[in-house]
C-alpha positions in Angstrom: 4.1 -30.1 -48.9 3.6 -29.1 -45.3 3.8 -32.1 -42.9 1.8 -31.6 -39.8 3.7 -33.8 -37.4 4.7 -31.9 -34.3 1.6 -30.4 -32.6 0.7 -29.4 -29.1 -2.7 -30.2 -27.7 -4.4 -27.1 -26.3 -7.7 -28.5 -25.2 -8.9 -31.8 -23.8 -11.2 -33.9 -21.7 -10.5 -36.2 -18.8 -12.1 -39.5 -19.4 -15.9 -40.0 -19.8 -17.0 -37.3 -17.4 -15.6 -34.5 -19.6 -13.7 -32.7 -16.9 -10.5 -30.9 -17.9 -8.0 -29.7 -15.3 -4.3 -29.1 -14.8 -3.9 -32.8 -13.9 -4.5 -33.6 -17.6 -1.4 -31.6 -18.7 1.6 -34.0 -18.5 5.2 -32.7 -18.9 7.7 -34.7 -20.8 10.7 -32.4 -21.3 11.8 -28.7 -21.7 12.0 -26.2 -24.5 15.7 -25.5 -24.8 16.7 -26.1 -28.4 13.8 -24.8 -30.4 15.2 -21.3 -31.1 18.6 -22.8 -31.9 17.4 -25.5 -34.2 13.9 -24.5 -35.4 14.0 -26.6 -38.5 14.1 -29.8 -36.4 10.6 -28.8 -35.1 8.8 -27.1 -38.0 10.7 -28.4 -41.0 12.5 -25.3 -42.2 12.7 -21.5 -41.6 11.3 -20.5 -45.0 7.8 -20.1 -46.4 6.9 -23.7 -45.4 8.0 -23.4 -41.8 6.4 -20.0 -41.4 3.0 -21.3 -42.4 3.5 -24.4 -40.3 3.2 -22.1 -37.2 -0.4 -21.3 -38.2 -1.2 -24.9 -38.8 0.1 -25.9 -35.4 -2.3 -23.5 -33.6 -5.3 -24.2 -35.9 -4.9 -28.0 -35.6 -5.3 -27.7 -31.8 -8.6 -26.0 -32.4 -9.5 -28.7 -34.9 -8.6 -31.3 -32.2 -11.2 -29.6 -30.0 -13.7 -29.8 -32.8 -13.1 -33.5 -33.3 -13.9 -34.0 -29.7 -17.3 -32.2 -30.2 -16.4 -29.1 -28.2 -15.8 -26.5 -30.9 -17.7 -25.6 -34.1 -16.1 -22.3 -35.1 -12.5 -21.3 -35.8 -11.5 -17.8 -36.9 -8.1 -17.0 -38.4 -6.9 -13.4 -38.9 -3.8 -12.1 -40.7 -3.1 -8.6 -39.3 -1.4 -5.7 -41.1 1.9 -6.4 -39.3 1.8 -10.0 -40.4 0.9 -11.3 -37.0 -1.8 -14.0 -36.9 -4.7 -14.6 -34.6 -6.4 -18.0 -34.2 -9.6 -18.0 -32.2 -11.9 -20.9 -31.4 -15.1 -21.5 -29.3 -13.8 -24.6 -27.6 -13.5 -25.1 -23.8 -10.4 -23.0 -23.4 -6.9 -24.2 -22.2 -6.9 -25.0 -18.4 -5.6 -22.1 -16.3 -5.5 -23.8 -12.9 -2.3 -24.6 -11.1 -0.2 -27.6 -12.5 0.7 -29.7 -9.5 4.1 -30.8 -10.7 5.3 -27.5 -12.4 3.8 -25.2 -9.7 2.5 -22.8 -12.2 -0.6 -22.3 -14.4 -1.3 -25.2 -16.8 -1.7 -22.5 -19.5 1.9 -21.4 -19.0 3.0 -25.0 -19.0 1.3 -25.7 -22.4 2.8 -22.5 -23.9 6.4 -22.9 -22.6 7.2 -26.6 -22.2 7.7 -29.1 -25.0 5.7 -32.3 -24.9 3.2 -30.8 -22.5 -0.5 -31.2 -23.5 -3.7 -32.9 -22.8 -3.1 -35.4 -25.6 -0.6 -37.4 -23.5 -3.4 -38.2 -21.2 -5.4 -40.8 -23.2 -8.6 -39.7 -21.7 -8.2 -36.1 -23.0 -8.8 -36.9 -26.6 -9.9 -40.1 -28.3 -7.9 -38.9 -31.3 -5.7 -36.0 -32.1 -4.0 -34.5 -35.1 -0.8 -34.0 -33.1 2.1 -36.4 -32.9 4.6 -35.1 -30.3 2.9 -32.2 -28.5 5.5 -29.6 -29.4 3.4 -27.3 -31.6 2.2 -24.3 -29.7 5.2 -24.1 -27.5 7.3 -24.1 -30.6 5.1 -21.3 -32.0 5.7 -19.4 -28.8 9.5 -20.0 -28.9 9.7 -18.8 -32.5 7.6 -15.7 -32.1 8.8 -12.2 -31.2 5.5 -11.7 -29.3 2.6 -14.0 -28.4 -0.5 -13.3 -26.5 -3.0 -16.0 -25.3 -6.5 -15.3 -24.1 -8.7 -17.9 -22.5 -12.4 -17.8 -21.8 -13.6 -20.5 -19.4 -15.6 -21.0 -16.2 -17.3 -17.6 -16.7 -14.0 -15.6 -16.7 -11.3 -14.4 -19.0 -7.5 -14.9 -18.6 -4.5 -13.6 -20.4 -0.7 -14.1 -20.6 1.9 -12.5 -22.9 5.3 -13.8 -24.0 8.4 -12.5 -25.8 10.5 -15.1 -27.6 8.8 -17.8 -25.5 9.4 -16.2 -22.1 6.3 -15.1 -20.1 6.1 -11.4 -19.2 3.9 -12.1 -16.2 1.9 -14.9 -14.6 -1.5 -15.8 -16.0 -3.9 -13.1 -14.9 -7.7 -12.8 -14.7 -8.9 -10.0 -16.9 -12.7 -10.1 -16.8 -15.9 -12.1 -17.2 -17.2 -14.1 -20.1 -20.4 -15.9 -21.1 -18.6 -17.9 -23.8 -15.6 -20.3 -23.8 -12.6 -20.6 -26.1 -9.0 -19.9 -26.8 -7.4 -17.0 -28.8 -3.7 -17.0 -29.7 -2.0 -14.1 -31.4 1.6 -14.4 -32.5 4.2 -12.4 -34.5 6.9 -14.7 -36.1 10.5 -13.8 -35.2 12.2 -11.9 -38.0 15.6 -12.9 -36.7 14.7 -16.6 -37.3 12.6 -16.8 -40.4 13.8 -16.0 -43.9 10.4 -14.4 -44.6 7.6 -13.4 -42.2 5.0 -12.5 -44.8 2.1 -14.9 -44.8 0.7 -16.1 -48.1 -3.1 -15.9 -48.1 -3.6 -18.6 -50.7 -1.4 -21.1 -48.8 -3.5 -20.7 -45.6 -6.8 -20.6 -47.5 -6.0 -23.9 -49.2 -5.2 -25.7 -45.9 -8.3 -24.2 -44.1 -10.5 -25.3 -46.9 -9.1 -28.8 -46.7 -9.7 -28.9 -43.0 -13.3 -27.8 -43.5 -13.9 -30.8 -45.8 -12.3 -33.2 -43.4 -14.3 -31.8 -40.4 -17.8 -31.3 -41.6 -20.1 -28.8 -39.8 -17.2 -26.7 -38.5 -17.1 -23.1 -39.7 -13.6 -21.8 -40.4 -13.0 -18.2 -41.5 -9.9 -16.5 -42.8 -9.6 -12.7 -42.8 -6.7 -10.8 -44.3 -6.5 -7.3 -42.9 -3.5 -6.3 -45.1 -5.5 -5.4 -48.2 -5.0 -1.8 -49.4 -7.5 1.0 -49.4 -9.1 -0.2 -46.2 -10.5 -3.4 -47.7 -10.2 -6.8 -46.1 -10.2 -10.1 -47.8 -12.3 -12.8 -46.1 -13.4 -16.3 -46.8 -15.6 -18.8 -45.0 -15.1 -22.5 -45.2 -18.0 -24.8 -44.2 -18.9 -28.2 -45.4 -22.1 -30.1 -44.5 -21.3 -33.3 -46.5 -17.5 -33.4 -45.8 -15.6 -35.7 -48.1 -18.4 -35.8 -50.7 -18.0 -32.1 -51.2 -14.2 -32.5 -51.1 -14.4 -34.9 -54.1 -16.7 -32.5 -56.0 -14.2 -29.7 -55.4 -11.2 -31.8 -56.6 -13.1 -33.0 -59.7 -14.8 -29.7 -60.6 -12.9 -29.4 -63.9 -12.9 -33.2 -64.7 -15.6 -35.0 -66.6 -17.2 -37.5 -64.3 -18.3 -40.9 -65.7 -20.7 -41.8 -62.9 -23.2 -39.4 -61.4 -22.7 -40.0 -57.7 -19.8 -39.8 -55.4 -19.4 -43.2 -53.8 -19.4 -42.6 -50.0 -18.3 -45.0 -47.4 -18.4 -44.3 -43.7 -18.3 -46.6 -40.7 -16.2 -48.1 -37.9 -14.2 -51.3 -38.0 -12.3 -52.7 -35.0 -12.7 -49.4 -33.2 -11.3 -47.4 -36.1 -13.5 -44.8 -37.8 -13.2 -45.0 -41.6 -14.4 -42.5 -44.1 -13.9 -42.8 -47.9 -15.3 -40.8 -50.8 -14.5 -41.7 -54.4 -15.5 -40.9 -58.0 -14.4 -42.0 -61.4 -13.7 -39.5 -64.2 -12.5 -39.6 -67.8 -8.9 -38.6 -66.9 -6.0 -41.0 -67.1 -4.5 -40.3 -63.7 -5.1 -41.6 -60.2 -5.7 -38.9 -57.6 -5.7 -40.5 -54.2 -5.4 -38.4 -51.0 -5.2 -39.8 -47.6 -5.5 -38.4 -44.1 -5.0 -39.7 -40.5 -6.4 -37.5 -37.8 -6.4 -34.6 -40.4 -2.7 -35.1 -41.2 -2.1 -35.5 -44.9 -0.2 -38.8 -45.2 1.5 -37.9 -48.4 3.5 -41.2 -48.3 0.4 -43.3 -47.8 0.7 -46.2 -45.4 -1.4 -49.1 -44.2 -4.8 -47.3 -44.7 -4.0 -46.7 -48.4 -2.8 -50.3 -48.8 -6.1 -51.5 -47.3 -8.1 -49.3 -49.6 -6.3 -50.3 -52.8 -6.4 -54.0 -51.9 -10.2 -53.8 -51.3 -10.8 -51.7 -54.4 -8.9 -54.1 -56.7 -10.4 -57.3 -55.2 -14.0 -56.1 -55.1 -14.1 -54.6 -58.6 -12.3 -57.6 -60.1 -14.7 -60.0 -58.4 -17.6 -58.1 -59.8 -16.1 -57.9 -63.3 -15.4 -61.6 -63.4 -18.9 -62.5 -62.1 -20.5 -60.3 -64.7 -18.4 -61.9 -67.5 -17.0 -58.5 -68.7 -13.4 -59.8 -68.6 -14.0 -63.0 -70.6 -12.6 -61.5 -73.9 -9.6 -59.8 -72.4 -6.3 -61.5 -73.5 -4.1 -60.1 -70.7 -4.2 -59.7 -67.0 -5.6 -56.6 -65.3 -3.5 -55.2 -62.4 -4.1 -52.8 -59.6 -3.2 -49.6 -61.5 -6.0 -50.3 -64.0 -8.6 -50.1 -61.3 -7.3 -46.7 -60.1 -7.0 -44.9 -63.4 -9.4 -42.0 -63.5 -10.1 -42.4 -59.8 -10.3 -39.5 -57.4 -10.5 -40.6 -53.8 -10.1 -39.3 -50.3 -9.5 -41.6 -47.4 -9.8 -40.2 -43.9 -9.4 -42.3 -40.7 -9.1 -41.6 -37.0 -6.5 -43.5 -35.0 -5.9 -43.2 -31.2 -2.2 -43.8 -31.4 -1.0 -43.3 -34.9 2.5 -44.7 -35.7 4.2 -42.7 -38.5 7.2 -43.6 -40.5 8.8 -42.8 -43.8 11.2 -40.1 -44.9 8.8 -37.3 -43.9 7.1 -39.1 -41.1 3.8 -39.0 -43.0 3.4 -42.7 -43.7 1.0 -44.6 -41.4 2.5 -47.8 -40.0 -0.4 -49.2 -37.8 -0.8 -52.7 -39.0 -4.4 -53.1 -37.7 -5.6 -50.2 -39.9 -5.1 -52.1 -43.1 -7.6 -54.8 -42.2 -10.1 -52.3 -40.9 -10.1 -50.2 -44.1 -10.0 -53.3 -46.3 -13.1 -54.8 -44.6 -15.1 -51.6 -44.6 -14.4 -50.7 -48.2 -14.9 -54.3 -49.5 -18.3 -54.6 -47.8 -19.7 -51.2 -48.7 -18.3 -51.1 -52.3 -19.7 -54.5 -53.1 -23.0 -53.4 -51.9 -22.8 -50.2 -54.0 -21.9 -52.2 -57.2 -24.9 -54.5 -56.7 -27.3 -51.6 -56.1 -25.9 -49.5 -59.0 -25.3 -52.0 -61.9 -25.2 -49.2 -64.6 -22.4 -47.4 -62.7 -20.7 -50.7 -62.0 -20.5 -51.5 -65.7 -19.2 -48.0 -66.5 -16.4 -48.4 -64.0 -15.4 -51.8 -65.2 -15.4 -50.6 -68.9 -13.1 -47.8 -67.7 -10.8 -50.4 -66.1 -10.7 -52.5 -69.2 -9.8 -49.4 -71.3 -7.0 -48.6 -68.8 -5.7 -52.1 -69.0 -5.7 -52.0 -72.8 -3.9 -48.6 -72.8 -1.4 -49.9 -70.2 -0.6 -52.9 -72.4 0.0 -50.6 -75.3 2.1 -48.2 -73.2 4.3 -51.0 -72.0 5.1 -52.0 -75.6 5.9 -48.3 -76.4 8.2 -48.1 -73.4 9.9 -51.4 -74.3 10.4 -50.1 -77.8 12.1 -46.9 -76.6 14.3 -48.9 -74.2 15.2 -51.5 -76.8 16.1 -48.7 -79.2 18.4 -47.1 -76.6 20.2 -50.4 -76.2 20.7 -50.9 -79.9 21.9 -47.4 -80.6 24.5 -47.3 -77.8 23.8 -44.4 -75.5 20.4 -43.9 -77.0 20.6 -40.1 -76.4 18.4 -37.9 -78.5 20.1 -36.3 -81.5 19.1 -32.8 -80.5 20.8 -33.2 -77.1 24.0 -31.3 -76.6 25.4 -33.1 -73.7 28.0 -31.9 -71.1 31.4 -33.5 -70.7 31.1 -34.2 -66.9 29.3 -37.4 -66.0 28.7 -36.8 -62.3 24.9 -36.3 -62.0 25.3 -34.1 -58.9 27.4 -31.6 -60.9 25.4 -31.8 -64.1 22.3 -29.8 -65.2 20.1 -30.0 -68.3 18.1 -27.1 -69.8 14.9 -28.0 -71.5 14.7 -25.0 -73.9 11.7 -23.7 -75.8 12.4 -23.9 -79.6 15.4 -24.7 -81.8 16.5 -21.0 -82.1 16.8 -20.4 -78.4 18.3 -23.9 -78.0 21.0 -22.9 -80.5 21.8 -19.7 -78.5 21.9 -21.7 -75.3 24.3 -24.2 -76.8 26.7 -21.4 -77.7 26.4 -19.6 -74.4 26.5 -22.6 -72.0 29.4 -24.0 -70.0 30.0 -27.3 -71.8 31.6 -28.9 -68.8 28.4 -29.3 -66.8 25.5 -27.8 -68.8 23.5 -29.9 -71.3 20.9 -28.4 -73.7 17.8 -30.2 -75.0 15.7 -28.0 -77.4 12.0 -28.8 -77.4 9.9 -28.2 -80.5 6.8 -26.0 -79.7 4.3 -27.1 -77.0 4.7 -30.7 -75.8 1.8 -33.0 -75.6 -0.8 -32.2 -72.9 -0.5 -35.4 -70.8 -3.6 -34.5 -68.8 -5.8 -35.4 -71.8 -3.7 -38.2 -73.4 -3.7 -42.0 -72.9 -0.5 -43.4 -71.6 0.6 -45.1 -74.8 0.1 -41.8 -76.7 2.4 -40.1 -74.2 5.2 -42.6 -74.7 4.8 -42.3 -78.5 5.3 -38.6 -78.4 8.8 -37.7 -79.8 9.5 -34.8 -77.4 8.5 -36.8 -74.3 10.6 -39.7 -75.5 13.6 -37.4 -75.8 13.1 -36.1 -72.3 13.0 -39.7 -70.9 16.1 -40.8 -72.8 18.1 -37.6 -72.1 17.4 -37.8 -68.4 18.3 -41.5 -68.3 15.2 -42.5 -66.3 12.8 -45.3 -66.9 9.2 -45.8 -65.9 7.3 -48.9 -64.9 8.0 -51.9 -62.7 6.3 -55.2 -62.1 4.5 -53.8 -59.0 3.8 -50.3 -60.3 3.5 -49.4 -64.0 3.9 -45.7 -63.2 6.9 -45.9 -60.8 9.9 -43.8 -61.9 13.4 -45.3 -61.7 16.0 -42.6 -60.9 19.0 -44.9 -60.5 20.4 -43.8 -63.9 19.4 -40.2 -63.7 22.1 -38.1 -65.5 21.4 -34.7 -64.1 20.4 -33.4 -60.6 19.2 -30.1 -62.0 16.5 -30.2 -64.7 15.9 -26.6 -65.7 12.9 -25.5 -67.7 13.8 -22.4 -69.8 11.1 -20.7 -71.8 10.3 -17.2 -73.1 9.3 -14.7 -70.5 5.8 -14.3 -71.8 2.3 -15.9 -71.5 3.1 -18.5 -74.2 6.3 -19.3 -72.5 4.5 -19.8 -69.2 2.0 -22.1 -71.0 4.8 -24.2 -72.3 6.4 -24.4 -68.9 3.1 -25.4 -67.4 2.7 -28.2 -70.0 6.2 -29.5 -69.0 5.4 -29.2 -65.3 2.2 -31.1 -65.8 4.1 -33.9 -67.4 6.6 -33.9 -64.5 3.8 -33.8 -61.9 1.9 -36.7 -63.4 4.8 -38.9 -64.6 8.0 -37.8 -63.0 6.9 -36.4 -59.6 9.8 -38.1 -57.9 12.1 -35.5 -59.7 10.1 -32.7 -58.1 10.0 -34.4 -54.7 13.8 -34.8 -54.8 14.3 -31.1 -55.6 15.7 -31.7 -59.1 13.3 -29.5 -61.1 13.9 -25.7 -61.6 12.6 -22.9 -63.7 15.0 -20.4 -65.3 14.2 -16.7 -65.1 15.3 -14.8 -68.2 15.0 -11.0 -67.9 12.1 -9.0 -69.5 14.1 -5.8 -70.3 17.5 -4.4 -71.0 17.7 -0.7 -70.3 20.5 1.5 -71.6 21.5 5.1 -71.3 25.0 6.0 -72.4 27.3 3.6 -70.6 24.7 2.7 -68.0 22.7 -0.5 -68.5 20.7 -2.9 -66.4 18.6 -6.0 -66.9 15.2 -6.0 -65.4 13.0 -9.0 -64.5 9.7 -7.2 -63.9 7.9 -3.9 -64.3 8.9 -2.6 -60.9 12.6 -3.0 -61.6 12.1 -1.3 -65.0 10.3 1.6 -63.5 12.8 2.0 -60.7 15.9 2.0 -63.0 14.3 4.4 -65.4 13.5 6.7 -62.5 17.1 6.4 -61.3 18.4 7.4 -64.8 16.0 10.3 -65.0 17.1 11.6 -61.6 20.7 11.3 -62.7 20.0 13.7 -65.6 19.2 11.3 -68.5 16.7 12.6 -70.9 13.7 10.4 -71.9 14.8 10.1 -75.5 18.2 8.9 -74.4 16.9 6.0 -72.4 16.6 2.9 -74.6 14.3 0.1 -73.3 14.6 -3.3 -75.1 11.7 -5.7 -74.3 12.8 -9.3 -74.8 9.9 -11.1 -76.5 11.8 -14.4 -76.5 15.1 -16.1 -75.5 16.2 -16.0 -79.1 16.4 -12.2 -79.0 19.4 -12.4 -76.6 22.8 -13.3 -77.9 24.7 -16.2 -76.4 26.7 -13.9 -74.0 23.6 -12.2 -72.7 21.8 -15.4 -72.2 24.7 -16.8 -70.3 25.2 -13.7 -68.1 21.5 -13.3 -67.2 20.0 -16.7 -67.1 22.6 -19.5 -67.2 25.7 -18.4 -65.2 25.4 -19.9 -61.7 27.2 -16.9 -60.3 24.5 -14.4 -61.3 21.4 -16.4 -62.5 18.2 -16.9 -60.5 16.5 -20.3 -60.5 13.1 -21.0 -59.0 13.0 -24.5 -57.5 9.8 -26.4 -58.1 8.2 -27.9 -55.0 4.9 -29.5 -54.1 3.8 -27.9 -50.9 0.2 -29.1 -51.4 -0.3 -32.1 -53.7 -4.1 -31.8 -53.4 -4.2 -28.2 -54.6 -1.5 -28.9 -57.3 -3.6 -31.8 -58.6 -6.7 -29.6 -58.8 -4.8 -26.7 -60.5 -3.1 -28.9 -63.1 -6.5 -30.5 -63.9 -8.0 -27.0 -64.3 -5.1 -25.7 -66.4 -4.9 -28.6 -68.7 -8.6 -29.4 -69.0 -10.9 -28.5 -71.9 -12.1 -25.2 -70.4 -9.7 -22.7 -72.0 -10.6 -19.4 -70.3 -9.7 -20.5 -66.7 -6.4 -21.7 -67.9 -5.5 -18.5 -69.7 -6.7 -16.4 -66.8 -4.6 -18.4 -64.3 -1.4 -18.1 -66.4 -1.8 -14.4 -67.0 -2.6 -13.8 -63.3 0.1 -16.0 -61.8 3.1 -15.7 -64.2 5.9 -14.0 -62.3 9.2 -12.8 -63.5 10.5 -11.6 -60.2 14.1 -12.0 -59.0 13.3 -15.0 -56.7 16.3 -16.9 -55.4 16.4 -20.6 -55.7 
């Protein structure tokens, strides 16, 4: 996930009169360490950090939109992988900064912690936290060009590696206002400088839902044969449409999206929610457009209000009178998709990734707002209210059954000693940091893997066929499933606490690498997706801690005389065949073996290509966008088969991607 925490404010307003001058740009410190330690400012220098550069620039335009000064943002990916972000806001100030004795535009682009957001009158709220964003983008770019339209004129300045080539200069006249920034990421800093269209598209779509009536476009000029790829993102109803998008492949149980909007104690609160027939909670929260993936006080306020209000209604209606056990907070959130968006003048973030809101006053504001408006909705929509409460009762009943199933598994583990599955071939080392476990498709491949592995640190757990689709199963059915029980017991983890029935306990985790190894075909991808769905819904902590990987077995073995090579994709196969042909090998002397499954390789081949840490390639599973991951898993594992098959066939990749 991309955390949007260090951003620079490009545009602002001074107090109630709306003026915006160099006096608004306040300097806190310089820009020395960014190029030396880029990860400190943008997270990392891989794919995530690269795309973070775009977010930093876009979010400044969004800040301008939140202030009511911008209603259009255009993003372009150019053929050389440079990016342009253009808005129709007021434009960055270009007048002389009194303290710095240079243009405010240059100050904003070259000095850390310099931006209008540090002047409380510049923005009521801002998506940025520390005002380092656009100066970091400048520092980490080979080239950057900024153009400003304001006061009837146009201005420009260019930079190389963060250093200005010349002072801000006037270049012409203009009848419009706005800012345009074009930057080319520095190849000497980033591992990759190729932007992923889908990653950017997902974030821009999200921003359009969070900021209704703002048109955002994304244009990719890199398409072949002269074509360009272009999308427009525009939302009139905001979070209501966001919920409809997220729940497009789920079966809703109430007709309307419950929408709550208002202001409490000076804090604007916006919530949209809907109940569906699924068995998972999908709650997404934002503060000033920042995705607070770790939650915080706004989420606590929402959950508290939801539980109290629904429970009060259910008790008054007499619907809980025959229930023989207590209902807890989890039950009220099963099958719930909700988006919470609040605006805070001075957000205080905490947590491991600095995306957990800590403002104590926010909890009460969200609690009051949701309690009042949800109670009103339930009274006005008694049919929907009863449907929701019946869903809650069903969830409570299933949770009660699931707890018994979990206790039975844990009790069995205690009675049988280690409680490890009989199919598990464990490793001799007991240090979790050194140990890894392969979840292997089928007994045949599992047998080959057992023969080929290094018994010191590699464990093998064969899985029979396709595991249960947890997206469509009640929790107690999941814990009754033999293959899933084997995964739990083999890993040594437990699920469920007094406070949270779905919390995962990793204190006894036995392996720090959990490797999914399936056949290199569409069926194998489907099985891997089923396992990943299970991990995402019930063991997400494993993914978030970086413990989950996917093995990449080869597709081909190509031989000609003494020459042989394994190939992981069609491009590698074609390249090696061409190499052999150029070397004089005749076509009938080139033998191409297509591996249809892991079982077709012998133990030595499987070890050499897929399991040997010295030569293998593992793909680490990460969640860069939990919202999009939630939507995709719902689509893949839902009842509509064609989209699932199409997605797997389109996105299955067997490239040589390093872990």
